[in-house]
LUMBA-881149 format. One line per field, with one value per atom (N, C-alpha, C): residue number from 1; residue in three letters; atom name; x, y, z. Coordinates in steps of 0.2 Angstrom, whole numbers, always signed. Atoms other than C-alpha are relative to their C-alpha. Layout:
N
n: (NUM / ...)
res: (ALA / ...)
atom: (CA / ...)
u: (X / ...)
v: (Y / ...)
w: (Z / ...)
//
This chain:
83
n: (1 / 1 / 1 / 2 / 2 / 2 / 3 / 3 / 3 / 4 / 4 / 4 / 5 / 5 / 5 / 6 / 6 / 6 / 7 / 7 / 7 / 8 / 8 / 8 / 9 / 9 / 9 / 10 / 10 / 10 / 11 / 11 / 11 / 12 / 12 / 12 / 13 / 13 / 13 / 14 / 14 / 14 / 15 / 15 / 15 / 16 / 16 / 16 / 17 / 17 / 17 / 18 / 18 / 18 / 19 / 19 / 19 / 20 / 20 / 20 / 21 / 21 / 21 / 22 / 22 / 22 / 23 / 23 / 23 / 24 / 24 / 24 / 25 / 25 / 25 / 26 / 26 / 26 / 27 / 27 / 27 / 28 / 28 / 28 / 29 / 29 / 29 / 30 / 30 / 30 / 31 / 31 / 31 / 32 / 32 / 32 / 33 / 33 / 33 / 34 / 34 / 34 / 35 / 35 / 35 / 36 / 36 / 36 / 37 / 37 / 37 / 38 / 38 / 38 / 39 / 39 / 39 / 40 / 40 / 40 / 41 / 41 / 41 / 42 / 42 / 42 / 43 / 43 / 43 / 44 / 44 / 44 / 45 / 45 / 45 / 46 / 46 / 46 / 47 / 47 / 47 / 48 / 48 / 48 / 49 / 49 / 49 / 50 / 50 / 50 / 51 / 51 / 51 / 52 / 52 / 52 / 53 / 53 / 53 / 54 / 54 / 54 / 55 / 55 / 55 / 56 / 56 / 56 / 57 / 57 / 57 / 58 / 58 / 58 / 59 / 59 / 59 / 60 / 60 / 60 / 61 / 61 / 61 / 62 / 62 / 62 / 63 / 63 / 63 / 64 / 64 / 64 / 65 / 65 / 65 / 66 / 66 / 66 / 67 / 67 / 67 / 68 / 68 / 68 / 69 / 69 / 69 / 70 / 70 / 70 / 71 / 71 / 71 / 72 / 72 / 72 / 73 / 73 / 73 / 74 / 74 / 74 / 75 / 75 / 75 / 76 / 76 / 76 / 77 / 77 / 77 / 78 / 78 / 78 / 79 / 79 / 79 / 80 / 80 / 80 / 81 / 81 / 81 / 82 / 82 / 82 / 83 / 83 / 83)
res: (MET / MET / MET / ARG / ARG / ARG / SER / SER / SER / GLY / GLY / GLY / LEU / LEU / LEU / VAL / VAL / VAL / GLY / GLY / GLY / VAL / VAL / VAL / ALA / ALA / ALA / PRO / PRO / PRO / LEU / LEU / LEU / LEU / LEU / LEU / PRO / PRO / PRO / HIS / HIS / HIS / THR / THR / THR / ASP / ASP / ASP / ALA / ALA / ALA / LEU / LEU / LEU / PRO / PRO / PRO / VAL / VAL / VAL / ALA / ALA / ALA / SER / SER / SER / CYS / CYS / CYS / LEU / LEU / LEU / VAL / VAL / VAL / ALA / ALA / ALA / ALA / ALA / ALA / ALA / ALA / ALA / ILE / ILE / ILE / HIS / HIS / HIS / PRO / PRO / PRO / ARG / ARG / ARG / ARG / ARG / ARG / GLN / GLN / GLN / VAL / VAL / VAL / SER / SER / SER / PHE / PHE / PHE / ALA / ALA / ALA / ASN / ASN / ASN / LEU / LEU / LEU / GLN / GLN / GLN / SER / SER / SER / PRO / PRO / PRO / GLU / GLU / GLU / PHE / PHE / PHE / GLY / GLY / GLY / GLU / GLU / GLU / LEU / LEU / LEU / ALA / ALA / ALA / ASP / ASP / ASP / VAL / VAL / VAL / PRO / PRO / PRO / ARG / ARG / ARG / ASP / ASP / ASP / PRO / PRO / PRO / THR / THR / THR / LEU / LEU / LEU / VAL / VAL / VAL / SER / SER / SER / VAL / VAL / VAL / LEU / LEU / LEU / ALA / ALA / ALA / THR / THR / THR / PRO / PRO / PRO / ILE / ILE / ILE / GLN / GLN / GLN / PHE / PHE / PHE / GLU / GLU / GLU / GLY / GLY / GLY / GLU / GLU / GLU / VAL / VAL / VAL / LEU / LEU / LEU / GLY / GLY / GLY / VAL / VAL / VAL / LEU / LEU / LEU / ALA / ALA / ALA / VAL / VAL / VAL / PHE / PHE / PHE / THR / THR / THR / GLU / GLU / GLU / ARG / ARG / ARG / LEU / LEU / LEU / HIS / HIS / HIS)
atom: (N / CA / C / N / CA / C / N / CA / C / N / CA / C / N / CA / C / N / CA / C / N / CA / C / N / CA / C / N / CA / C / N / CA / C / N / CA / C / N / CA / C / N / CA / C / N / CA / C / N / CA / C / N / CA / C / N / CA / C / N / CA / C / N / CA / C / N / CA / C / N / CA / C / N / CA / C / N / CA / C / N / CA / C / N / CA / C / N / CA / C / N / CA / C / N / CA / C / N / CA / C / N / CA / C / N / CA / C / N / CA / C / N / CA / C / N / CA / C / N / CA / C / N / CA / C / N / CA / C / N / CA / C / N / CA / C / N / CA / C / N / CA / C / N / CA / C / N / CA / C / N / CA / C / N / CA / C / N / CA / C / N / CA / C / N / CA / C / N / CA / C / N / CA / C / N / CA / C / N / CA / C / N / CA / C / N / CA / C / N / CA / C / N / CA / C / N / CA / C / N / CA / C / N / CA / C / N / CA / C / N / CA / C / N / CA / C / N / CA / C / N / CA / C / N / CA / C / N / CA / C / N / CA / C / N / CA / C / N / CA / C / N / CA / C / N / CA / C / N / CA / C / N / CA / C / N / CA / C / N / CA / C / N / CA / C / N / CA / C / N / CA / C / N / CA / C / N / CA / C / N / CA / C / N / CA / C / N / CA / C)
u: (-4 / +489 / +6 / -6 / +502 / +6 / -7 / +520 / +4 / -3 / +532 / -2 / +2 / +531 / -6 / +6 / +514 / -1 / +2 / +509 / +6 / -6 / +527 / +0 / -1 / +528 / +8 / -7 / +544 / +2 / -2 / +555 / +0 / +1 / +552 / +6 / -6 / +566 / -2 / +1 / +568 / -5 / +3 / +561 / -8 / +7 / +545 / -3 / +2 / +542 / -7 / +7 / +524 / -1 / +1 / +517 / -3 / +2 / +514 / -8 / +8 / +496 / -4 / +4 / +491 / +1 / -3 / +498 / -3 / +2 / +491 / +5 / -5 / +507 / +1 / +0 / +505 / -4 / +3 / +493 / +5 / -5 / +508 / +6 / -6 / +521 / -2 / +1 / +512 / -1 / +1 / +507 / +6 / -6 / +523 / -2 / +2 / +514 / -4 / +3 / +507 / -7 / +7 / +490 / -2 / +3 / +479 / -6 / +6 / +466 / -3 / +3 / +453 / -2 / +3 / +446 / +2 / -3 / +457 / -4 / +4 / +444 / -6 / +5 / +432 / +1 / -1 / +429 / +5 / -5 / +439 / +7 / -7 / +455 / +2 / -1 / +453 / +4 / -4 / +462 / +7 / -7 / +478 / +5 / -5 / +493 / +4 / -4 / +502 / -4 / +4 / +487 / +1 / +0 / +490 / -6 / +6 / +478 / -2 / +2 / +477 / -6 / +7 / +459 / +0 / -1 / +465 / +3 / -3 / +474 / -5 / +6 / +461 / +2 / -1 / +469 / +8 / -7 / +486 / +1 / -3 / +496 / +6 / -5 / +508 / +4 / -4 / +522 / +6 / -5 / +534 / +7 / -7 / +553 / +3 / -3 / +561 / +7 / -7 / +579 / +1 / -1 / +583 / -5 / +6 / +566 / -2 / +2 / +565 / -3 / +3 / +554 / +4 / -4 / +565 / -5 / +5 / +550 / -5 / +6 / +535 / +1 / +1 / +534 / -7 / +7 / +517 / -1 / +1 / +511 / -7 / +6 / +496 / -2 / +2 / +485 / -7 / +6 / +471 / -6 / +6 / +459 / -2 / +3 / +448 / +3 / -2 / +455 / -3)
v: (-5 / +429 / +2 / -3 / +440 / -1 / +1 / +438 / +7 / -6 / +452 / +6 / -6 / +470 / +3 / -3 / +478 / +6 / -5 / +495 / +3 / -2 / +500 / +8 / -7 / +519 / +2 / -3 / +528 / +2 / -3 / +533 / +8 / -7 / +551 / +3 / -3 / +563 / +2 / -1 / +567 / +7 / -7 / +585 / -1 / +1 / +577 / -5 / +6 / +565 / +2 / -1 / +562 / +0 / +0 / +567 / -7 / +7 / +551 / +0 / +0 / +557 / -1 / +1 / +556 / -7 / +6 / +539 / -7 / +6 / +521 / -3 / +3 / +515 / +2 / -3 / +526 / -5 / +5 / +512 / -5 / +5 / +501 / +3 / -3 / +514 / +2 / -3 / +522 / -6 / +5 / +505 / -5 / +4 / +497 / -8 / +7 / +481 / -1 / +1 / +473 / +1 / -1 / +478 / -2 / +2 / +473 / +4 / -3 / +481 / -4 / +4 / +471 / +3 / -3 / +483 / +7 / -6 / +497 / +5 / -4 / +502 / +3 / -3 / +508 / +7 / -7 / +527 / +3 / -2 / +529 / +0 / +0 / +525 / +5 / -4 / +537 / +6 / -6 / +552 / -1 / +1 / +543 / +0 / -1 / +547 / -6 / +6 / +530 / -6 / +6 / +519 / +0 / +0 / +513 / +1 / -2 / +519 / -6 / +6 / +502 / -3 / +3 / +496 / -7 / +7 / +478 / -2 / +1 / +480 / +1 / -1 / +478 / -1 / +1 / +472 / +1 / -2 / +476 / -3 / +2 / +468 / +5 / -5 / +482 / -2 / +2 / +477 / +5 / -5 / +489 / -4 / +2 / +486 / +4 / -3 / +489 / -2 / +1 / +490 / +4 / -3 / +493 / +5 / -4 / +500 / +5 / -6 / +512 / -3 / +2 / +510 / +3 / -2 / +511 / +1 / -1 / +509 / -5 / +5 / +498 / -4 / +4 / +483 / -1 / +1 / +483 / -4 / +5 / +469 / +0 / -1 / +472 / -6 / +6 / +458 / +2 / -1 / +457 / -3 / +3 / +448 / +3 / -2 / +453 / -5 / +4 / +447 / +2)
w: (-4 / +416 / -4 / +4 / +408 / +4 / -4 / +412 / -2 / +1 / +413 / +4 / -4 / +420 / -3 / +3 / +417 / +5 / -5 / +424 / +3 / -3 / +428 / -1 / +2 / +430 / +0 / +0 / +426 / +6 / -6 / +440 / +0 / +0 / +445 / +3 / -4 / +449 / +7 / -7 / +467 / +1 / -1 / +464 / -2 / +2 / +457 / +4 / -5 / +472 / +2 / -2 / +476 / +7 / -7 / +492 / +3 / -3 / +503 / +1 / -2 / +508 / -6 / +7 / +489 / -3 / +3 / +487 / +3 / -2 / +488 / +5 / -4 / +495 / +8 / -7 / +511 / +4 / -4 / +517 / +3 / -3 / +519 / +4 / -3 / +524 / +7 / -6 / +539 / +6 / -5 / +548 / +0 / +1 / +542 / -1 / +1 / +536 / -6 / +6 / +521 / +0 / +1 / +514 / -7 / +6 / +500 / -2 / +2 / +490 / -6 / +5 / +480 / -6 / +7 / +467 / +0 / +1 / +462 / -5 / +4 / +449 / +3 / -4 / +462 / +1 / +0 / +464 / +5 / -5 / +480 / -2 / +2 / +471 / -6 / +6 / +457 / +0 / -1 / +464 / +2 / -2 / +470 / -6 / +5 / +460 / -2 / +2 / +460 / -2 / +2 / +455 / -8 / +7 / +437 / -3 / +3 / +425 / -5 / +4 / +416 / +3 / -3 / +418 / +1 / -1 / +417 / +7 / -7 / +434 / +5 / -5 / +448 / +7 / -7 / +464 / +1 / -2 / +473 / +7 / -7 / +487 / +1 / -1 / +494 / +7 / -6 / +506 / +1 / -1 / +514 / +1 / +0 / +512 / +6 / -6 / +529 / +1 / -2 / +535 / +6 / -6 / +553 / +2 / -2 / +557 / -4 / +4 / +543 / -7 / +7 / +527 / -5 / +5 / +512 / -6 / +6 / +499 / +1 / +0 / +495 / -7 / +6 / +483 / -1 / +2 / +475 / -6 / +5 / +465 / -2 / +3 / +454 / -4 / +3 / +447 / -4 / +4 / +434 / +3 / -3 / +446 / +6 / -6 / +460 / +6 / -6 / +477 / +6)
//
């Protein structure tokens, strides 16, 4: 297993914000709970803007960061193994 940050996208300026509907993290934002996806290399994830294009990253666990009932963001941890 590699250590360190892999597949980290640069921060986007606010004007270039991604629409939530076209993002993988929307699956954690809308229900406000943790979600996981076992195989990001499958075709249904190909069009999502926030999926890393690194072919070695195959699964993700996404957890919404919440404060006082509001989702502030999502922590997404990508792995090299199918889960």
